[in-house]
N, C-alpha and C positions, 0 to 999 in steps of 0.2 A: 410739697413746698417747704415744709419745715426742715427737710433734710439738707437744704442749701446752706453752705457756710455763710454766704452773704446775708441770708435771712436771719440766721442765728446771731450774727454780729449786729444786725439792725435791731433785733429784739433785745439783746443785752445792753446796747447803747455804749459799748466799749469804744473809747476813742472820741476825739472831738468831732470828727466828720459824722459819725453815726448819731451822736447826741444832737448835732445841729440839724441833721436830716430828720430825726424824730420830731424836733421842735417845729420844723417847717411843715411837716405832714400834719402834726397836731393843730398848728395854727390854721392851716388851710381847711381842715375838717371842721374846726370850730366856726370859722367864717362861713363855710357852706351850711352848717346847721343853723346859724343865726340868720343867714339869708333866706333859706327855705322855711324857717320857722315863722317869718313875718310875711311871706307871700300869701296873697288872697288866692285860694285855689277853689275851683269848682269840685263837685263830688267825684266826677271821673278822674280828674287830676289828683285828687286826694287819694283815691284808690291806687293809682299808679305809684304815687310817692310811698304809700304804705307797703305795697308789694315789693318795691325796690329796697325799702328799708329792711323788711323781713329777710329778703334774699341776701343782702349784704351782711346782716347780723348772723345768719346761719353760716355763711362763708367764713366770717371772722371767727366764729366759735369753733369751727372745725379746723381752721388753719393753725391755731396755736392755743396753748394753755397758759400763756404768760399773764402776769398781773396787769400789763398794759392793755391787753385785750379785754380783761374783766372790767377795767375802768372805762374802756371805750363802750362796752355793752351797757354799762350803767349810764353813761352819757346819752347814748341813743335812747334808752328807756325814758330818761328825763325829757329828751326832745319829743318823743312820741306823746308823752303826757301833756307837754306844753302845747303841742300842735293840736 
């Protein structure tokens, strides 16, 4: 996935389009984290959310080594602590 030139441009944020796209993705993810952070969940639902979070974090960690991914992993860690 990281060999794609589109992915490399998205990671670097070169150009207005990629900066705007990164901002939209970031805002959507923050909204999703805030929404799921305030939902009352039962234990089975909490387990599913935890497993999905772990799987997404593993996928993100292996997909790239950029500083944006590191910051995203930190944000997910804060979310997990908050949750």
